[in-house]
C-alpha positions as CSV (number, residue, x, y, z in Angstrom):
1,X,-1.3,-271.2,-10.4
2,X,-1.2,-268.7,-7.6
3,X,-1.0,-265.1,-8.6
4,X,2.2,-263.4,-7.8
5,X,1.8,-259.9,-6.5
6,X,4.6,-257.4,-5.9
7,X,4.4,-255.8,-2.5
8,X,6.5,-252.8,-1.6
9,X,8.7,-253.3,1.5
10,X,7.3,-251.8,4.6
11,X,9.6,-249.1,6.0
12,X,10.3,-249.5,9.7
13,X,8.5,-247.1,11.9
14,X,10.4,-244.0,12.6
15,X,11.8,-243.9,16.1
16,X,11.1,-240.7,18.1
17,X,14.2,-238.7,18.4
18,X,15.2,-237.5,21.8
19,X,14.8,-233.8,22.3
20,X,18.1,-232.1,22.8
21,X,18.5,-230.8,26.3
22,X,18.7,-227.0,26.6
23,X,21.2,-227.3,29.4
24,X,24.4,-227.3,27.4
25,X,23.3,-224.2,25.5
26,X,22.5,-222.5,28.8
27,X,25.9,-223.4,30.2
28,X,27.6,-222.0,27.2
29,X,25.7,-218.7,27.5
30,X,26.6,-218.6,31.2
31,X,30.3,-219.3,30.4
32,X,30.3,-216.5,27.8
33,X,28.6,-214.1,30.2
34,X,31.3,-214.7,32.8
35,X,34.3,-214.3,30.7
36,X,34.4,-210.5,30.7
37,X,33.6,-209.8,34.4
38,X,36.0,-212.5,35.5
39,X,38.8,-211.1,33.3
40,X,38.2,-207.6,34.7
41,X,38.3,-208.9,38.3
42,X,41.5,-210.7,37.7
43,X,43.1,-207.7,36.0
44,X,41.9,-205.5,38.8
45,X,43.4,-207.8,41.4
46,X,46.7,-208.1,39.6
47,X,47.0,-204.4,39.2
48,X,46.7,-203.8,43.0
49,X,49.5,-203.3,45.4
50,X,49.2,-203.7,49.2
51,X,45.4,-204.3,48.7
52,X,44.7,-201.2,46.7
53,X,45.1,-199.5,43.3
54,X,45.4,-195.9,42.2
55,X,47.6,-195.0,45.1
56,X,45.2,-196.4,47.7
57,X,42.0,-194.8,46.2
58,X,40.3,-198.1,45.4
59,X,40.6,-201.5,47.2
60,X,41.4,-204.7,45.4
61,X,38.6,-207.3,44.9
62,X,39.8,-209.5,47.8
63,X,39.3,-206.6,50.2
64,X,35.9,-205.8,48.7
65,X,34.9,-209.4,49.1
66,X,35.9,-209.5,52.8
67,X,34.0,-206.2,53.5
68,X,31.0,-207.5,51.6
69,X,30.9,-210.8,53.7
70,X,31.2,-208.7,56.9
71,X,28.5,-206.4,55.7
72,X,26.2,-209.4,54.9
73,X,27.0,-211.8,57.7
74,X,29.0,-210.0,60.3
75,X,28.0,-209.5,63.9
76,X,27.4,-205.8,64.9
77,X,28.9,-206.5,68.3
78,X,29.3,-203.3,70.2
79,X,28.7,-201.1,67.2
80,X,32.3,-200.8,66.2
81,X,31.4,-201.6,62.6
82,X,28.0,-199.9,61.8
83,X,27.7,-201.9,58.5
84,X,28.2,-205.4,59.9
85,X,25.2,-207.6,59.3
86,X,23.0,-204.9,57.8
87,X,23.2,-205.9,54.1
88,X,19.9,-207.9,54.0
89,X,17.9,-205.2,55.7
90,X,19.1,-202.5,53.3
91,X,18.5,-204.8,50.3
92,X,14.9,-205.4,51.4
93,X,14.3,-201.7,52.0
94,X,15.5,-200.7,48.6
95,X,13.7,-203.7,46.8
96,X,10.4,-202.8,48.5
97,X,10.6,-199.2,47.3
98,X,11.5,-200.3,43.8
99,X,8.6,-202.8,43.8
100,X,6.1,-200.3,45.0
101,X,7.2,-197.5,42.6
102,X,7.5,-199.9,39.7
103,X,4.0,-201.3,40.4
104,X,2.5,-197.8,40.4
105,X,4.2,-196.9,37.2
106,X,2.7,-200.1,35.5
107,X,-0.8,-199.4,36.9
108,X,-0.7,-195.9,35.4
109,X,1.6,-196.2,32.4
110,X,0.2,-199.3,30.7
111,X,-3.5,-198.3,30.5
112,X,-2.6,-194.7,29.7
113,X,-0.2,-195.8,26.9
114,X,-2.8,-198.1,25.4
115,X,-5.3,-195.2,25.4
116,X,-2.9,-192.8,23.9
117,X,-2.0,-195.2,21.1
118,X,-5.6,-196.2,20.5
119,X,-7.4,-192.8,20.7
120,X,-6.4,-189.7,18.8
121,X,-8.3,-187.6,21.2
122,X,-6.5,-189.0,24.2
123,X,-3.2,-188.7,22.4
124,X,-3.8,-185.0,21.6
125,X,-4.8,-184.3,25.1
126,X,-2.1,-186.2,27.1
127,X,0.9,-187.0,24.9
128,X,2.2,-183.4,24.6
129,X,2.4,-183.0,28.3
130,X,4.2,-186.3,28.7
131,X,6.8,-185.4,26.1
132,X,7.2,-182.0,27.7
133,X,7.9,-183.5,31.2
134,X,9.9,-186.5,30.1
135,X,13.3,-184.7,29.7
136,X,13.2,-183.5,33.3
137,X,15.7,-185.6,35.1
138,X,15.0,-187.6,38.3
139,X,17.4,-185.3,40.3
140,X,15.3,-182.3,39.4
141,X,12.3,-183.9,41.2
142,X,14.2,-184.3,44.4
143,X,13.4,-180.9,45.9
144,X,9.7,-181.4,45.2
145,X,9.8,-184.9,46.6
146,X,11.4,-183.7,49.9
147,X,9.1,-180.7,50.1
148,X,6.0,-183.0,49.8
149,X,7.0,-186.2,51.5
150,X,10.0,-185.1,53.7
151,X,12.8,-187.5,54.5
152,X,10.8,-190.7,54.1
153,X,10.4,-193.8,51.9
154,X,7.4,-192.2,50.2
155,X,9.6,-189.7,48.5
156,X,11.7,-192.5,47.0
157,X,8.6,-194.3,45.8
158,X,7.5,-191.1,44.2
159,X,10.8,-190.7,42.3
160,X,10.8,-194.4,41.2
161,X,7.3,-194.1,39.9
162,X,8.2,-191.0,37.8
163,X,11.4,-192.6,36.5
164,X,9.8,-195.9,35.5
165,X,6.6,-194.3,34.1
166,X,8.0,-192.6,31.0
167,X,9.6,-195.6,29.3
168,X,6.6,-197.8,30.1
169,X,4.0,-195.3,28.8
170,X,6.0,-194.5,25.6
171,X,6.8,-198.1,24.7
172,X,3.2,-199.1,25.4
173,X,1.9,-196.2,23.2
174,X,4.1,-197.2,20.3
175,X,3.0,-200.8,20.7
176,X,-0.6,-199.9,20.5
177,X,0.0,-197.7,17.5
178,X,1.7,-200.4,15.6
179,X,-1.2,-202.9,15.7
180,X,-2.2,-204.1,12.3
181,X,-5.3,-202.3,11.1
182,X,-6.6,-205.4,9.4
183,X,-6.7,-207.2,12.7
184,X,-8.9,-204.4,14.1
185,X,-11.1,-204.3,11.0
186,X,-11.6,-208.1,11.2
187,X,-12.5,-207.9,14.8
188,X,-15.0,-205.1,14.2
189,X,-16.6,-207.0,11.3
190,X,-17.1,-210.0,13.5
191,X,-19.1,-207.9,15.9
192,X,-16.6,-207.1,18.6
193,X,-17.1,-203.9,20.5
194,X,-14.4,-201.2,20.6
195,X,-13.7,-202.2,24.2
196,X,-13.3,-205.9,23.2
197,X,-10.9,-204.9,20.4
198,X,-8.9,-202.8,22.8
199,X,-8.7,-205.7,25.3
200,X,-8.4,-208.7,23.0
201,X,-6.6,-207.3,20.0
202,X,-4.6,-204.1,20.8
203,X,-3.4,-205.1,24.3
204,X,-2.0,-208.6,23.3
205,X,-0.4,-207.1,20.1
206,X,1.3,-204.4,22.2
207,X,2.7,-206.8,24.7
208,X,6.2,-207.1,23.2
209,X,6.6,-203.3,23.3
210,X,5.1,-203.2,26.8
211,X,7.7,-205.7,28.1
212,X,10.5,-203.6,26.5
213,X,9.1,-200.6,28.4
214,X,9.0,-202.6,31.7
215,X,12.6,-203.7,31.4
216,X,13.7,-200.1,30.7
217,X,11.5,-198.7,33.4
218,X,12.8,-201.2,36.0
219,X,16.4,-200.2,35.3
220,X,15.5,-196.5,35.7
221,X,13.7,-197.5,38.9
222,X,16.8,-198.9,40.5
223,X,18.7,-195.8,39.5
224,X,16.0,-193.6,41.0
225,X,15.9,-195.5,44.3
226,X,19.7,-195.1,44.8
227,X,19.5,-191.3,44.0
228,X,16.6,-190.8,46.4
229,X,18.2,-192.9,49.2
230,X,21.4,-190.9,48.9
231,X,19.5,-187.7,49.7
232,X,16.0,-188.1,51.0
233,X,16.0,-191.5,52.8
234,X,17.9,-192.8,55.8
235,X,18.0,-196.5,54.8
236,X,18.6,-198.7,51.8
237,X,21.5,-199.3,49.5
238,X,21.7,-195.7,48.3
239,X,22.0,-194.4,51.9
240,X,24.8,-196.9,52.7
241,X,26.5,-196.0,49.4
242,X,26.7,-192.3,50.3
243,X,27.4,-192.9,54.0
244,X,30.3,-195.3,53.2
245,X,31.8,-192.8,50.8
246,X,31.5,-190.0,53.3
247,X,33.6,-192.0,55.9
248,X,36.1,-193.3,53.3
249,X,34.9,-197.0,53.2
250,X,35.4,-197.5,49.5
251,X,35.3,-201.3,50.0
252,X,31.7,-201.0,51.1
253,X,31.0,-198.5,48.3
254,X,32.1,-201.0,45.6
255,X,30.3,-203.9,47.4
256,X,27.2,-201.8,47.4
257,X,27.6,-201.0,43.7
258,X,27.9,-204.7,42.9
259,X,24.9,-205.5,45.0
260,X,22.8,-203.0,43.1
261,X,23.9,-204.4,39.8
262,X,23.1,-208.0,40.9
263,X,19.6,-207.0,42.1
264,X,18.9,-205.1,38.9
265,X,20.0,-208.0,36.8
266,X,17.9,-210.6,38.8
267,X,14.8,-208.4,38.6
268,X,15.3,-208.0,34.9
269,X,15.6,-211.7,34.5
270,X,12.3,-212.1,36.3
271,X,10.6,-209.9,33.8
272,X,12.2,-211.8,30.9
273,X,11.0,-215.0,32.4
274,X,7.4,-213.7,32.5
275,X,7.8,-212.3,29.0
276,X,8.9,-215.7,27.6
277,X,6.0,-217.4,29.2
278,X,3.4,-214.8,28.0
279,X,4.9,-214.5,24.5
280,X,5.7,-218.0,23.5
281,X,4.4,-217.3,20.0
282,X,7.1,-214.6,19.6
283,X,9.9,-217.0,20.5
284,X,8.8,-219.3,17.6
285,X,9.1,-216.3,15.2
286,X,12.4,-215.0,16.6
287,X,15.6,-215.8,14.8
288,X,17.9,-215.6,17.8
289,X,16.1,-217.9,20.3
């Protein structure tokens, strides 16, 4: 008689599940982000009368939009409208100054912050001076900037570098100080030199704080370029902002303000994109990602 054996039923192979697309989540975030500004614009438009609010002090959004389109795409013609078609040139001028000043702040601030957080000697030597100068506002540096560089773009770059430097160096310092001691001890026990520890342990561990400093510094950089261009430069969004206010073109003033906000937002998103690429491990640990 043939032996009868019990065989367990073979479970069907699990089918790979399709990965959910991140697009719906992104669309939801975009929709939520637009609710407040759209509501404010609608309320602003409805509150206007004859194309203005507050007794004619401020134009309504439709007038601002028309002025912005003329500023961006208009034909200068015979010079009857000095702003027509000049938007892109002013955007490029301001963006180049911010990029140059921000880059200088990174080149100086990140290595210095790492050294301050790593070395007690460097901290005692440099950190008190940084904390002493940090409360001095950007506007207080304007006379020095004009005295050294005159009415030129170099003065704006100087102010942007100063403004962006402090949040970068302070956040980098804090990130370097917060590195786990056990990581450093383990690296030293495995034969790593102090330079290797600084480069391969301290710097990567401080990256989250460094990116926070970069985002803060970039925002201050945009503030600094507008302040400097209003006083010490004859081009850029800050110059147009002050000139338009002086001649009573509040529609151009508001369009300029919105342009500055958009440029600052886009540049911040660029840093966030780089951060998400460089710190993928952090996204896995984060609750709100």
